[in-house]
N, C-alpha and C positions, 0 to 999 in steps of 0.2 A: 455349600452352594453359594456362589458369588452374588453380591448385590450390586446392581447397576443403578446409578443415579441419573435422573434427567438433568439437562443443562440447567434448568431453573433451580432444582433442588441442590445441585452441586454448588452453583454460584452462591446460593443463600447460606449453605452450611460451611463452605470452606473458603471461598474467595468472593470478593465483591467487585473486582476490577477485570478479571480475566475470564475468557471462555475456554472450556475444556473440550477436548475431542473425545477422550475416552477415560473412564474411571471404573475400576472394578475392585471391590473389597472382598477378600476371601474370609468369610466369617469363622472358619476353622483355625486358620493359621495367622490371620491378621495381615495377609499379604496384600499390598496395594500396588497396582500397575498404573503407571502414568504414560501418556503419550504427549507430544508437544501441545502447548496451549497458546492460543492466539486470541486477539480480539475478534469479535464476530465479523465474518465477511459480509458483503452487501446482501447476498442471498439470505444469510442467517438473520441479518438485520430486518429484512422484510418479514420473516416469521416472527421476530421479536416485537414488531409493531402491528402484527395481525394483518399484514398485507398478503394474505394467503393466495389470492388470485394472481397477484403480480409475481409472487414466488413460483407458483405453478407454471406461469408463462415462461419464466427464465429456465426452469428445470426441463421443460419440454421443447425448448427452442432447438431447431436443427438448421443446417446450412440452407435448406430450401424454404424455411419458414418466412412467410410474408407478414412482417410485423405491422399491424395497423398503426397509423399515425397517432391515433388517440392513446394507444397502449404505449408507444414509444415516448410520447410527451409525458405521460404519467410516470413512467420509469425514470425518465430524466429528472423530473421534479423530485422524485424520491431519492435519487442519487445525490442531488444537491443537499437534501436534508441529511443524508449519511455523511457528506463531506463536513457537516457541522457537528453531528453527534459522534461520528466514529463508531467503533464497535465494542466499547467496553460495556459489559452487561448492565452495570448499575446506571450508566448514563442512558443507555437505550431504554431501560425500564422507566427512568424518570421522564424521558420524552414521551413514551407511550401513554403514561398515566396522565399527561397534561396536554396531549396533542390537540385537544379540542380548542385550546387557546394557543395558537402557534407562537405568538410573541412571548407569552409566559413560559412556554415549554422550552424555547431556545435560550431564554435568559437563565432558566434553571439549569439547563445543560451546561452553559458556559461557567456558571458559578461552581457547579460540581467539578468540572474539568480543572478549574483553577485550584480547587481544594486538592484534587488528585495530584496535580503537578507538585504542590507543596509536599504531599505525601511521598512522591517518588524521590524528591530531593532530600527529604528526611531519611529515607531508606538508604540513599547514597552515603550519607554521613554515618548511619548506623552500621553499615556493612563494609565500609572501606576506610574508615578513619578520617579525621578532620581534614588533613592536608590533601589526601587523595580525593576526598569527596568534593573539595573545592575545584580541583582540576577536572573531575568527571562532570560536575555540574556545568562548569564553564564550557567544556567541549560540547556537551549536549545542547546547550542553549546557543552555541555558536553556529549550529547547522542552519536554522532559519535566518540567522544574521547574515550568513554568507549568501543565502538565496536572495535577500533583499538587494544585494549589490548586482545581481545578474540582470541583464537587459534583454536577452533573447528568449526568455520564458522557459528555458530548458534547465534541468538540474545540472549544476556544474560539478566538475571533479572537486573532491574535498581538498581544501587548501590548508596546510598545516601552519603556515606562517601567522604569527600574532594571535593564535588561538589562546595560548597561555603564555603570558610574559615570561621570558627567560627560558622557555622550552621550545626548541625548534626541531623540525624534521620528524618523519614518520617513526623512526626508531624510538624516540622519546615519548611519543604519543600512542604507540601501538598497544601498550598495556591498557590504557584508558579506553581506547576504541574496543578492544576485546572485552573489557569489563561490561561496557554498555551493550555489546552484542550478546554476551552470555546472559545478561540480565533481561534480554528481550526488548530493550528500549530502542534499538535501531536495527536497520537492515542494510547490508552492504551489497552494492552492485559493482562488480569488477568491470573496468573499462579495458577492452582488448582491441588490438588493431589487426588481428587475423581471425577470420571466421571459418575455421576448419575444425573437424573432429580430431581429438576431443577439445572442447573449448577451454577446459580447465588447464590445459597445457600452456595456454597463451596468456594467462593472467599474471599480473605483477601485484605483489602484496601491498604496495604503496600507491596504487593507481585505481581509484574507485570513487563512487558516489555514495552518499549516505542518505537513507530515508528514515522517517519516524515510524515507530511500530504501530501507531494509530493516527489516522488522519484527523480525527477530532481533536486530539491533544496537540497535533501540529498547528491547527487553526487557532487554538486557545493560546499556545505559547508564542505564536506569531502576532497575537493581538488583532486578528482579523475578525471583524464583526460578523455575526450571523447574517445580517442584512446584506452585506457586500457579497457574501457567498451565494445567498438566494438570488440576488440580482445578477450574479455571475459577472461581477464588476470588481475584480481585485488584481488587475494588471498582470504583470509577468508571473505573479504567483500562481495563476491558473495553470500554467504549464507544469510547474513543479507539483502542484496538487494532483493533477491528472497522472503524472508519473508515479507519485507516491502511492496513489490509489491502486494503479495497475501492479506495482511491485508487491503491495500487500495482498492483493487478490491472487497473484501467482504463488506467493509463499503459502497462503491458506489452501491453495489447491495442491500443494505437495512439492513445489519446486524449492529445493534447498539451497541452490546457488544461482544467483542472477548475474547476467552478463549484458554489457552494453558494447556496441561497436563504434569506434571512432577512428577516422583516418582523414588527415588534413582538416578541412572545414566541414566534412560530412560526419553525421552522427545518427545512428539508429538506436533508439532508447533501449530496446531489449532484443536479445537473440534467444530463441527457444530451440532446443535440440529434441527432436521427436523421431523415434525409430531410425536413428542414424542420419537424419537430415536436419539442416539448420534453417529456421524460418525467421526472417527479420520482422520486428514489430515496431512500428513508429506510433508514438502517442501524440495525439492532437487534442488540445484542450477545448477547441471549438468546432465550428462547422466547416472551416477551410481544410481541405484534405490534400492539398498539393504536397508532395513528399519527394523533394529533390534528392535527399540523402538515400532514400529507398532506391531511386533510379541508379545512383552511383553504386550502391551495394549490389544491385541486381546485375549490372553490367559486369561486375567483377566476379561474382560468385554464382550467378544463375540459380537462385533458389526455386523450389517447386512453385511457390507463390509468395506474394508479399502481403503484409497485414498492416492495416491502418486502423487504429482505435481512436474514436473521437465522439463528437456529439451527434453525428448522423446515424440513421437507422442501419440495420443489417443489409448488406448488399454484397453479393458475390459476382465479381466481374471475371468470368471465365476467359473472355477474349484477351484481357490484359493481365490475367493471373494476379488480380488484386482482390483480397478479401477485406471488406470494410466492416468492422465490428463497432457497435456502440460500446462505450466504456463500461457500461453496466454488465456486459457479457464477458469481461476479462477473465473471470474465473472459469468460464465454460470453454475457453480456447484450448484445443481446437474442437469446434463443433463437429458432430458426426453428420454424415450425409442423409 
């Protein structure tokens, strides 16, 4: 008879940094079955910090749910906390045990994340050799460095030039990027300029964005203070943080390949294929929900409806075929009626 471990038990016995989806040990033959492991999603984070009512609200939310402003405000504040902690179980546990003193809790969180970053980099050296680990580490840290140069608040196409001195072009860096992806430390979103089924047919291997596997680690490695995130005052980084969060929530909900649409000066951060139809999703870091790129996309492809995810509450505009989701509902898309 198989033995199933709870998330807490598994994390304590086998891993300190990752969340598992499923684990079963056959006591007769010693067989172990694993499914993909990710940091906790925002909904799982709510359970981890004992915000059970908030979790239940998200779980039961439907298209016609009228979210009270007080609930929306609470969920938005918790989302900003998640932007700082991320979803690594050890970090979430540390926050939960000290949340009565917010300043102390967030400082402990950052200290722990900095230790974990050193651990990841040590693992790079351990498992890939000294020379390769230097290249892997440099590329990994180059992702937030590239973001700092952006002015429009949107995640850029990953640029290969000057990432590693003496190494140019995607072909020379492909192995390093694949190593980081296989290790679960980054996620790739392909940029395509044709939004037709199947989306996979229009991707190019060297045209993509890169996101971090955990938004808390992204904040720590970017040297963003918890206070700046709580105050929602960290410039153009807000746009990338919002995108990185949405990408991770989509992956945690079972989406294995992510796509972005770009044509000319227009860009829609994510495309989702559902039941043979393509839906554009634009990510907004704040309360402004003007979406010119969505209009361009809609005129060209006539999707069933458009989606804007941002800081505003849930709103379904049937007249204009626009579904506005708060960011914290990203993993629930598409909501049922």
